[in-house]
C-alpha positions as CSV (number, residue, x, y, z in Angstrom):
1,M,-18.0,-10.2,-9.0
2,S,-15.3,-7.8,-10.0
3,A,-13.0,-8.6,-12.9
4,V,-9.3,-8.5,-12.4
5,I,-7.7,-5.7,-14.4
6,R,-4.3,-6.5,-15.8
7,H,-2.3,-3.3,-16.3
8,P,0.3,-3.1,-19.1
9,T,4.0,-2.8,-18.2
10,V,6.3,-0.1,-19.6
11,D,8.1,-2.8,-21.7
12,A,4.7,-4.0,-23.1
13,V,3.7,-0.4,-24.1
14,L,7.1,0.2,-25.7
15,A,6.8,-3.1,-27.7
16,V,3.3,-2.0,-29.0
17,H,4.8,1.4,-29.8
18,H,7.6,-0.2,-31.8
19,E,5.1,-2.5,-33.7
20,V,2.9,0.4,-34.6
21,L,5.8,2.5,-35.8
22,S,7.0,-0.5,-37.9
23,A,3.6,-1.0,-39.5
24,H,2.5,2.6,-40.0
25,G,5.6,4.8,-39.7
26,G,6.2,7.8,-37.5
27,S,8.9,9.4,-35.5
28,P,10.9,6.9,-33.4
29,G,11.6,7.4,-29.7
30,L,9.8,8.9,-26.8
31,R,9.4,12.4,-25.5
32,S,10.0,11.2,-21.9
33,R,10.2,7.7,-20.5
34,E,9.3,9.2,-17.1
35,L,6.1,10.6,-18.5
36,L,5.2,7.2,-20.0
37,E,5.9,5.5,-16.6
38,S,3.7,8.0,-14.9
39,A,0.9,7.5,-17.3
40,I,1.0,3.7,-16.9
41,A,1.2,3.9,-13.1
42,A,-1.7,6.5,-12.7
43,P,-4.6,4.0,-13.1
44,Q,-3.0,1.7,-10.5
45,A,-2.7,4.4,-7.8
46,T,-4.4,3.8,-4.4
47,M,-4.8,5.8,-1.2
48,M,-5.1,3.8,2.0
49,G,-5.8,0.7,-0.2
50,V,-8.7,2.3,-2.1
51,P,-8.2,2.9,-5.8
52,M,-8.0,6.6,-6.7
53,V,-9.6,5.9,-10.1
54,C,-12.7,3.8,-9.4
55,S,-14.3,2.8,-12.7
56,L,-12.7,0.9,-15.6
57,R,-14.0,3.7,-18.0
58,A,-12.2,6.3,-15.9
59,K,-9.0,4.2,-15.9
60,V,-8.9,3.8,-19.7
61,S,-9.8,7.4,-20.4
62,R,-7.6,9.1,-17.8
63,R,-5.2,11.7,-19.2
């Protein structure tokens, strides 16, 4: 049985980013929202209905 993977949304990632900055400091803002959206979408990509990234380990470590 395969577990259902719930992917984060852009808004969820931005909320976590805000919380981390609030707690630990750092430079506010993003280099590029488009790059963030691309990074979040990449593990969800499919080709002809088949995931392009097959394993959970590959999905979480993808750069």
